[in-house]
Backbone as a chain_set.jsonl record, in Angstrom:
{"seq": "QVQVVESGGGLVQPGGSLRLSCAASGSISSIKAMGWSRQVPGKRREFVASITGGSSTDYADSVKGRFTISRDNAKNTVYLQMNSLKPEDTGVYYCNAIVGTGTLRNYWGQGTQVTVSS", "coords": {"N": [[30.475, 13.435, 21.656], [30.903, 10.423, 19.612], [30.8, 9.24, 16.573], [30.441, 5.984, 14.722], [30.489, 4.724, 11.52], [29.594, 2.027, 9.456], [30.212, 0.627, 6.108], [30.062, -0.978, 2.89], [28.948, -3.619, 2.982], [27.227, -6.502, 1.707], [25.908, -8.79, -0.915], [27.552, -11.785, -1.881], [29.458, -14.123, -3.722], [30.663, -17.403, -2.767], [33.988, -17.49, -2.201], [34.332, -15.106, -3.362], [35.309, -11.585, -2.946], [34.98, -8.98, -0.471], [34.998, -5.416, 0.287], [35.097, -3.668, 3.315], [34.355, -0.822, 5.117], [35.094, 1.712, 7.67], [34.244, 4.487, 9.446], [35.384, 6.836, 11.895], [33.975, 9.539, 13.506], [33.456, 13.004, 15.151], [33.714, 13.969, 18.581], [36.8, 13.268, 18.863], [39.355, 12.426, 20.576], [41.659, 10.834, 20.698], [42.368, 7.775, 19.123], [42.789, 4.77, 20.086], [42.289, 2.096, 19.074], [40.958, 0.189, 16.593], [38.282, -1.965, 15.487], [36.777, -5.155, 14.158], [33.847, -6.928, 14.52], [31.703, -9.57, 14.246], [28.351, -10.885, 13.975], [25.865, -13.403, 13.924], [22.336, -14.294, 13.487], [20.838, -15.57, 16.915], [23.646, -16.244, 17.995], [26.68, -15.137, 19.8], [28.453, -12.163, 19.451], [31.234, -12.127, 17.62], [34.663, -11.711, 17.664], [36.834, -10.366, 15.076], [38.646, -8.955, 13.689], [41.473, -6.663, 14.337], [42.919, -3.285, 14.893], [45.737, -1.301, 16.106], [46.716, 2.163, 17.034], [49.208, 2.257, 16.075], [49.295, 0.502, 14.356], [49.43, -2.271, 14.943], [48.417, -5.4, 14.314], [45.573, -7.877, 14.809], [43.902, -11.04, 14.38], [41.011, -13.166, 14.229], [41.27, -16.521, 14.241], [39.824, -17.869, 12.522], [39.771, -16.42, 10.23], [42.431, -15.521, 9.382], [45.165, -15.037, 7.078], [42.881, -14.565, 5.068], [41.587, -12.428, 5.439], [42.16, -8.832, 5.627], [43.107, -6.191, 7.628], [43.47, -2.905, 7.668], [44.317, 0.699, 8.279], [43.596, 4.139, 8.114], [44.962, 6.576, 9.523], [44.772, 9.53, 9.183], [42.382, 9.961, 8.184], [40.864, 8.712, 10.337], [39.748, 6.133, 9.722], [39.056, 2.87, 8.888], [39.624, -0.108, 7.307], [38.532, -3.399, 6.022], [39.418, -5.842, 4.219], [38.183, -8.427, 2.785], [38.791, -11.404, 1.367], [38.368, -14.692, -0.23], [36.051, -15.548, 0.583], [33.334, -17.375, 2.686], [30.74, -19.233, 3.284], [30.205, -19.209, 5.883], [31.187, -16.921, 6.635], [29.124, -15.069, 6.639], [27.172, -12.615, 8.078], [26.343, -9.884, 10.418], [28.399, -7.242, 10.453], [30.164, -5.348, 12.487], [31.666, -2.563, 13.308], [34.032, -1.051, 15.666], [35.548, 1.513, 17.707], [38.039, 2.399, 19.911], [38.397, 5.039, 22.012], [40.027, 7.846, 23.405], [42.173, 9.595, 25.964], [42.698, 9.19, 28.539], [40.272, 8.146, 30.395], [39.015, 5.318, 28.658], [36.779, 4.947, 25.925], [34.448, 2.829, 24.069], [33.001, 2.63, 21.306], [30.391, 1.752, 19.029], [29.417, 0.877, 15.634], [26.514, 0.632, 13.838], [26.331, -1.528, 12.345], [27.085, -3.343, 9.234], [25.376, -5.595, 6.647], [26.821, -8.692, 5.691], [26.772, -11.209, 3.176], [27.356, -14.254, 2.202], [26.955, -16.262, -0.41], [25.82, -18.884, -2.815]], "CA": [[29.803, 12.212, 20.945], [31.74, 9.922, 18.597], [29.875, 8.307, 15.777], [30.903, 4.983, 13.847], [29.625, 4.357, 10.485], [30.376, 1.147, 8.499], [29.761, 0.628, 4.826], [30.46, -1.738, 2.196], [28.709, -4.877, 3.017], [26.455, -6.967, 0.494], [25.778, -10.264, -1.263], [28.901, -12.076, -2.697], [29.483, -15.625, -3.822], [31.576, -18.069, -2.019], [35.458, -17.351, -2.983], [34.656, -13.835, -3.813], [35.76, -10.441, -2.098], [34.41, -7.484, -0.213], [35.87, -4.485, 1.284], [34.345, -2.775, 4.52], [34.905, 0.507, 5.517], [34.559, 2.123, 8.764], [34.821, 5.955, 9.627], [34.896, 7.399, 13.081], [33.767, 10.949, 13.605], [32.932, 13.455, 16.39], [34.724, 14.457, 19.432], [37.722, 12.33, 18.925], [41.018, 13.24, 21.023], [42.689, 9.835, 20.389], [41.621, 6.437, 18.666], [43.656, 3.884, 20.414], [42.389, 0.998, 18.349], [39.493, 0.124, 15.756], [37.991, -3.129, 14.99], [35.602, -5.462, 13.599], [33.3, -7.987, 15.036], [30.583, -10.159, 13.398], [27.247, -11.753, 14.599], [24.629, -14.166, 13.436], [21.213, -14.513, 14.586], [21.086, -16.631, 17.799], [24.708, -16.372, 18.287], [27.056, -14.148, 20.371], [29.237, -11.398, 18.601], [32.698, -12.645, 17.981], [35.969, -10.974, 17.288], [37.01, -10.825, 13.732], [40.13, -8.271, 13.39], [41.527, -5.318, 15.47], [44.286, -2.619, 14.56], [46.147, -0.288, 16.967], [47.296, 3.325, 16.446], [50.567, 1.964, 15.792], [49.115, -0.523, 13.233], [49.632, -3.597, 15.174], [47.077, -6.135, 14.06], [45.185, -8.93, 15.464], [42.934, -11.606, 13.927], [40.302, -14.372, 14.559], [41.997, -17.675, 13.458], [39.335, -18.162, 11.231], [39.932, -15.403, 9.079], [43.725, -15.315, 9.192], [45.115, -15.525, 5.689], [41.797, -14.38, 4.276], [41.07, -11.008, 5.778], [43.298, -7.981, 5.859], [42.648, -5.12, 8.158], [44.113, -1.709, 7.538], [43.693, 2.175, 8.788], [44.119, 5.28, 7.613], [44.843, 7.538, 10.509], [44.528, 10.695, 9.042], [40.815, 9.926, 8.172], [40.079, 7.994, 11.446], [38.996, 5.03, 8.857], [39.598, 1.209, 9.151], [39.142, -1.202, 6.36], [38.56, -4.905, 6.068], [39.525, -6.244, 3.021], [37.614, -9.945, 2.737], [38.88, -12.479, 0.142], [38.172, -16.048, -0.487], [34.913, -15.522, 1.504], [32.94, -18.503, 2.698], [29.306, -19.05, 3.683], [30.262, -19.129, 7.324], [31.649, -15.599, 7.12], [28.098, -14.349, 6.723], [26.718, -12.009, 9.401], [26.256, -8.439, 10.534], [29.64, -6.897, 10.582], [30.1, -4.356, 13.444], [32.996, -1.848, 13.624], [34.121, -0.613, 16.976], [36.65, 2.476, 17.972], [38.217, 2.757, 21.246], [38.786, 6.279, 22.112], [40.443, 8.482, 24.847], [43.611, 9.576, 26.323], [42.597, 8.987, 30.027], [39.428, 7.195, 30.277], [38.967, 4.822, 27.175], [35.523, 4.408, 25.647], [34.551, 1.978, 23.125], [31.999, 2.899, 20.41], [30.105, 0.771, 17.976], [28.702, 1.157, 14.688], [25.269, 0.037, 13.508], [26.737, -2.832, 11.492], [26.757, -4.081, 7.689], [25.413, -6.837, 6.579], [27.671, -9.426, 4.538], [25.899, -12.411, 2.948], [28.111, -15.129, 1.277], [25.87, -17.435, -0.901], [25.684, -18.876, -4.36]], "C": [[30.854, 11.691, 19.897], [30.675, 8.936, 17.848], [30.822, 7.369, 14.786], [30.266, 4.568, 12.701], [30.344, 3.212, 9.735], [29.617, 1.248, 7.162], [30.572, -0.637, 4.088], [30.124, -3.272, 1.885], [27.743, -5.17, 1.684], [26.461, -8.367, 0.189], [27.105, -10.682, -2.447], [28.726, -13.427, -2.604], [30.651, -16.189, -3.263], [32.981, -17.866, -3.031], [35.41, -15.96, -3.419], [35.126, -12.92, -2.637], [34.853, -9.385, -1.811], [35.154, -6.667, 0.372], [34.943, -3.69, 2.17], [35.086, -1.664, 4.792], [34.27, 1.153, 6.995], [34.929, 3.476, 9.315], [34.22, 6.158, 10.915], [34.788, 8.902, 12.834], [33.423, 11.402, 15.009], [34.16, 14.014, 17.281], [35.659, 13.342, 19.8], [39.219, 12.918, 19.538], [42.062, 12.297, 20.675], [42.251, 8.575, 20.299], [42.737, 5.6, 18.71], [43.805, 2.588, 19.527], [41.078, 1.018, 17.709], [39.608, -1.299, 15.284], [37.008, -3.663, 14.308], [35.231, -6.842, 14.253], [32.078, -8.439, 14.119], [29.543, -10.71, 14.382], [26.269, -12.17, 13.644], [23.627, -14.208, 14.309], [21.294, -15.749, 15.805], [22.389, -17.032, 18.339], [25.486, -15.115, 19.061], [28.026, -13.335, 19.143], [30.766, -11.997, 18.687], [33.527, -11.568, 17.187], [36.396, -11.41, 15.901], [38.788, -10.278, 13.505], [40.162, -7.101, 14.207], [43.049, -4.619, 14.712], [44.48, -1.315, 15.544], [46.521, 0.997, 16.228], [48.514, 3.248, 15.685], [50.423, 0.89, 14.534], [49.403, -1.95, 13.415], [48.28, -4.481, 14.745], [46.891, -7.428, 15.03], [44.067, -9.593, 14.855], [42.287, -12.89, 14.397], [40.9, -15.459, 13.752], [41.215, -18.108, 12.487], [39.225, -17.626, 9.994], [41.543, -15.053, 8.73], [44.188, -15.904, 7.701], [44.176, -15.159, 4.581], [41.411, -12.94, 4.229], [42.223, -10.041, 6.005], [42.695, -6.765, 6.582], [43.824, -3.865, 8.034], [43.626, -0.358, 8.114], [44.402, 3.318, 8.036], [43.957, 6.634, 8.657], [44.257, 8.953, 10.307], [42.941, 10.849, 8.774], [39.985, 9.201, 9.268], [39.158, 7.026, 10.683], [40.02, 3.947, 8.941], [39.033, 0.704, 7.824], [39.326, -2.637, 6.495], [38.383, -5.387, 5.025], [39.415, -8.019, 3.269], [37.964, -10.605, 1.535], [38.597, -13.864, 0.68], [37.113, -16.183, 0.683], [34.123, -16.707, 1.306], [31.593, -18.418, 3.302], [29.13, -18.517, 5.225], [30.674, -17.678, 7.748], [30.105, -14.532, 7.018], [27.56, -14.088, 8.144], [26.702, -10.417, 9.034], [27.565, -8.132, 10.957], [29.557, -5.676, 11.255], [31.674, -3.73, 13.538], [33.159, -0.751, 15.106], [35.536, 0.562, 16.943], [36.687, 2.745, 19.483], [39.036, 4.044, 21.462], [39.216, 7.05, 23.285], [41.771, 8.659, 25.017], [43.89, 9.439, 27.672], [41.686, 7.673, 30.121], [39.35, 6.404, 28.872], [37.324, 4.486, 27.143], [35.427, 3.59, 24.33], [33.049, 2.063, 22.566], [31.848, 2.242, 19.309], [29.097, 1.332, 16.943], [27.4, 0.38, 14.636], [25.319, -1.448, 12.94], [26.38, -2.696, 9.993], [26.495, -5.295, 7.581], [26.238, -7.671, 5.429], [26.832, -10.722, 4.38], [26.861, -13.075, 1.779], [27.063, -16.299, 0.994], [25.954, -17.295, -2.41], [24.246, -18.839, -4.752]], "O": [[31.616, 12.499, 19.366], [29.936, 8.105, 18.376], [31.772, 7.846, 14.165], [29.262, 3.903, 12.957], [31.521, 3.34, 9.4], [28.548, 1.854, 7.079], [31.542, -1.186, 4.611], [30.634, -3.995, 1.029], [27.52, -4.332, 0.811], [26.991, -9.147, 0.981], [27.46, -10.092, -3.468], [28.06, -13.974, -1.725], [31.672, -15.502, -3.253], [33.026, -18.036, -4.249], [36.463, -15.527, -3.886], [35.313, -13.383, -1.512], [34.076, -8.908, -2.637], [36.071, -7.126, 1.053], [34.021, -3.067, 1.643], [36.312, -1.59, 4.702], [33.083, 1.038, 7.303], [36.101, 3.552, 9.683], [33.06, 5.875, 11.215], [35.501, 9.436, 11.984], [33.154, 10.617, 15.919], [35.253, 14.395, 16.861], [35.477, 12.597, 20.763], [39.975, 13.705, 18.968], [43.194, 12.682, 20.384], [41.718, 8.1, 21.302], [43.562, 5.523, 17.799], [44.874, 2.052, 19.235], [40.164, 1.721, 18.139], [40.627, -1.806, 14.815], [36.233, -2.879, 13.76], [36.059, -7.721, 14.492], [31.563, -7.648, 13.328], [29.88, -10.97, 15.537], [25.875, -11.472, 12.71], [23.738, -14.183, 15.535], [21.83, -16.818, 15.512], [22.441, -18.019, 19.074], [24.914, -14.03, 18.953], [28.266, -13.878, 18.065], [31.326, -12.268, 19.749], [33.127, -10.792, 16.319], [36.352, -12.59, 15.552], [39.786, -10.956, 13.258], [39.167, -6.579, 14.709], [43.963, -5.242, 14.17], [43.601, -0.475, 15.736], [46.642, 1.002, 15.003], [48.819, 4.038, 14.791], [51.392, 0.537, 13.862], [49.59, -2.747, 12.495], [47.158, -4.018, 14.953], [47.739, -7.897, 15.79], [43.095, -8.855, 14.699], [43.015, -13.705, 14.964], [41.021, -15.265, 12.543], [41.728, -18.723, 11.552], [38.757, -18.118, 8.967], [41.783, -14.302, 7.785], [43.743, -16.944, 7.216], [44.459, -15.337, 3.396], [41.003, -12.352, 3.228], [43.229, -10.467, 6.571], [41.68, -6.312, 6.052], [44.996, -4.071, 8.348], [42.44, -0.329, 8.441], [45.515, 3.33, 7.51], [43.068, 7.484, 8.595], [43.439, 9.468, 11.07], [42.346, 11.851, 9.172], [38.762, 9.067, 9.223], [37.948, 7.035, 10.908], [41.248, 3.982, 9.025], [37.992, 1.172, 7.365], [40.313, -3.048, 7.104], [37.218, -5.487, 4.642], [40.288, -8.723, 3.778], [37.291, -10.273, 0.559], [38.597, -14.123, 1.883], [37.359, -16.902, 1.651], [34.03, -17.206, 0.184], [31.358, -17.361, 3.887], [28.293, -17.735, 5.676], [30.563, -17.258, 8.9], [30.141, -13.343, 7.333], [27.474, -14.883, 9.08], [26.917, -9.846, 7.965], [27.955, -8.792, 11.92], [28.879, -4.814, 10.695], [32.666, -4.407, 13.807], [32.385, 0.165, 15.386], [36.454, 0.366, 16.146], [35.756, 3.165, 20.17], [40.219, 4.104, 21.127], [38.578, 6.772, 24.3], [42.572, 8.005, 24.349], [45.041, 9.521, 28.101], [42.08, 6.513, 29.991], [39.703, 7.077, 27.904], [36.711, 3.924, 28.051], [36.35, 3.704, 23.524], [32.074, 1.665, 23.203], [32.797, 2.03, 18.554], [28.156, 2.068, 17.238], [27.256, -0.537, 15.444], [24.463, -2.318, 13.102], [25.449, -1.983, 9.618], [27.122, -6.152, 8.203], [26.245, -7.222, 4.283], [26.27, -11.236, 5.347], [27.079, -12.548, 0.688], [26.504, -17.032, 1.809], [26.083, -16.285, -3.102], [23.93, -18.827, -5.942]]}, "num_chains": 1, "name": "protein.A"}
């Protein structure tokens, strides 16, 4: 079993910053990649950012230049630094970890709420 736990969400004013953390634990043989997605009620979950074990990163166009994903491999933890936040960044942010050496499995956390509002 693999557990993925997010933290760091909250309420922030437009233009502000937040840092999300996500820790993976349990029966982890190898983490291939970790990432963040977000979802608002009535809409599909959308990709935000990802990072591989080799620290290659990818971002949604809507967050490029504002969000930075980073990783501490020793702690199996990934961070999402969110700057210049906008109201449209509001949503539940979910972390996922792709784990395995042969068959890969994708594990999701329970999510953390981010609200950008004045």
